[in-house]
Structure formats: structure tokens, C-alpha cells
C-alpha positions in Angstrom: 4.8 59.8 16.2 6.1 61.2 19.5 4.8 60.2 22.9 3.4 63.6 23.6 1.5 63.6 20.2 0.2 60.0 21.0 -0.9 61.2 24.4 -2.8 64.2 23.0 -4.6 62.0 20.4 -5.7 59.6 23.0 -7.1 62.5 25.1 -8.8 63.8 22.1 -10.4 60.6 21.4 -12.2 60.7 24.8 -13.5 64.3 24.7 -17.2 64.6 24.6 -18.3 68.0 23.3 -21.0 69.8 25.2 -24.4 70.5 23.4 -23.4 74.2 23.2 -20.2 73.3 21.6 -21.8 70.9 19.0 -24.4 73.6 18.1 -21.5 76.2 17.7 -19.7 73.7 15.3 -23.0 72.9 13.5 -23.5 76.5 12.8 -19.9 77.1 11.8 -20.1 74.2 9.3 -23.4 75.6 7.9 -22.0 79.0 7.6 -18.7 77.8 5.9 -20.6 75.6 3.3 -23.2 78.2 2.5 -20.9 81.2 2.4 -18.6 79.3 0.0 -21.5 79.1 -2.4 -22.9 82.5 -1.9 -20.8 85.2 -0.3 -23.8 87.3 0.7 -24.6 84.7 3.5 -23.6 86.0 6.8 -23.1 84.3 10.2 -26.0 86.3 11.5 -28.3 84.7 8.8 -27.1 81.3 9.8 -27.8 82.1 13.6 -31.2 83.5 12.7 -32.3 80.4 10.9 -30.8 78.1 13.6 -33.0 79.9 16.1 -36.0 79.8 14.1 -35.5 76.0 13.5 -35.0 75.6 17.3 -38.2 77.4 18.1 -40.3 75.4 15.6 -38.8 72.2 16.9 -39.8 73.2 20.5 -43.3 74.2 19.3 -43.7 70.7 17.7 -42.8 69.0 21.0 -45.4 71.1 23.1 
């Protein structure tokens, strides 16, 4: 492994994703897995359901 690649891997190990980035990745994962099984699933559908779940979670906290 080159020194440059080792340095990049070390930096990557220390990266802490923002909550927004984690949510984006979660939705992308959900879309990829559901669309694989059912090609009628859209990113918009995943976003709508994620927003709905977030609202419901916030309502339970209040």
C-alpha cells in the first residue's frame, strides 16, 4: 500500500459524518434495497416515508 493511500485511509477513519449526511446515507440505503426488490419504489417515496417517520417520532417526544 502506498503512503498516500495509507494517509487517506487514516483520515477516513477519523471522519465523523454530520447528522444530515447520516440521514442522506440512510435514505440512500433504504432506496437501494427497496428499489432492488420493487422497481416502482422511488426516491421521493423513501423521502416521504422518512419525513413521516420523523414527524411521528417528534410527536411522541412532545
